[in-house]
N, C-alpha and C positions, 0 to 999 in steps of 0.2 A: 246849855251845852248841846251840841248837835249830836243826835243819835242816828246812826245809820239804819237801825231797825225801823224808824218811823218814816223814813224816806222811801218813796216809791221808785219806780223805773226813772232813770236819767236824773236821779237826785231831787225829784220833786214829790211833794205830798199834796195832792190837790184839795183845795177847800171847796165848799158848796158854790161859791162865786166863781171859781174857776170852772167847775163842772157845768155851770149854766152857760158860761162864755163859750165852752167847746160844743154844748148841745145847741146853742143859737147858731154857731158858726156852721155846724153840720146841716141845720135847716136851711140857712142861707145857701150853701152849696147845692143842696138837694133841689131847691126851688129855682136856681138860676142855671144850673148846668146844662139843661135842655132848651135854654133860650135860643131862638133863632138868631138873635143879634149877638155878634161876638164881644161886644162891648159889655153886655150883661153877663155873659157866660164868664169871661175872664175876669171881669171887674168883681163879681161875686166871689169867684175863687181867690182872687188876691186879698179882698178885704177879709175874708174868712181866715185865711192863713196869717195874716198880719195881726188879726184881732186874737186869734188863738195863741200865737207866739207871745204876744205882749201880755195877754192875760195869764199865762203859765209862768213866764220868766221875769217879767218886769216888776211884779209885786205891787201893782197899784190896787 
């Protein structure tokens, strides 16, 4: 049975795997955001956003 008290914001309760995904995505954004090439800058941001979204809501 689903308990509302155990769910975090937006209805998710992050596991350690999900927190690792979020931290690695933050590191990716931090290292690529100041890149001189736009492909690296925006590519890193898009990959991090997709990875975080899938890691939190897809349940893999």
